[in-house]
N, C-alpha and C positions, 0 to 999 in steps of 0.2 A: 434462502429465499424460496418461497413457494409461489407457483403460478395459480391465480384464482380468476374467476369471472364474476362480474357483478350481475345483479338481477337483470340489468338492462343490456347485457352483452359485452361490456367493456372488459378487456383482458389486461391484467396488471399483476405485479408481484408484491408480496408483503413478507416481512421478516417475522417468522413465528415467535421469535424471542421478544418481540415488542407487542404481543397480544396481551391485553389486560384481562378481557373476558369475552365470552361468546354467548349470545342469546339466541333462542330459537322460538320466538313468539310472533307469528308463525314462520317468518323468514329467518334465515341464519344471518345474524348481525354480529360482526366482529368489531369490538371496541379496542382501539390501540392505546398504549400508554400515553401518547401525546394528545389524546382527546379526539382524534379522528375516528370515524366509524364507517364500516362498509357493509352493504347489504349484498350477500352472495347468492348465487344460484344453486349452490350445493347444500346438502343436508349436513347436520352436525357430524354424523358418523363418517361421511366421506371427507370432510375437512380434517377431522382428527386423524384419519388414516393417512392423508397427505402429509400432515405435520409429522406423524410418527415415521413415515418412510423417509422424509427429508432428514430428520435427526439421525436415523439409522445409517443413511448414506454418509452423512457427515462423520459419524463415528468410525465407519469403515475406512474412509479416506484418511482420517487422522491416524488410525492404527497402522495403516499401510505406510504412511509417510514416516512414522516413528521407526519403522523397520528398515527404512532406507530407500524404498522404491514405492511409488504409487502409480497405479494404472487406473485411469478414469475412462470409462467407456460409455458412450451413448450410441444412438443409432447412426449418427453422422460421422464421428471421428473418435480416435483414441489419443489421449494425452498421456505422455510418460514423463514423470518427474523423478529425478534421481538426485540424491545428495552425493556430492563429489568430495573426495578426500583432498583434492588439490585446490588451492586458492587461486583466484584469478590473477594475482600479482606474480605468480610463479615462485614464490618463496617456499611454499610447502612442497615437500618431496612427493606427496601423493601416494598412490598405490604402486606396487611393482609393475602392474600392467601399464601405468602411465610413464614409468621410467625405462621401459624397454627401448632399445635402440631401433631407429628406423633406417635400415640400410637399403631397402629397395621396395618394390611393390609387395603388397601383402600376399602371402601364400594362400592357396586355396582354390 
């Protein structure tokens, strides 16, 4: 999803995968595959840059998640997502770190 602003100042988001076409006569008009259209306050170049950046960010996140860990950061917070080798039901043995005995308080 990308955040956009209409010519009248309304803020909303659209899914760039659902854009059918974009016209620039003289306003930037985005036509969606479902028939809706939006008149935006940005030029074509800025809109295409926003779509490109959104797709690039998505590819980076997918690549990081495929590697096992994803760190998503923005100005407000950091979200860390990890794939675990251990199932929630406890049947899976998990990693050696998950199997270490817990005898007392952690050292350190």
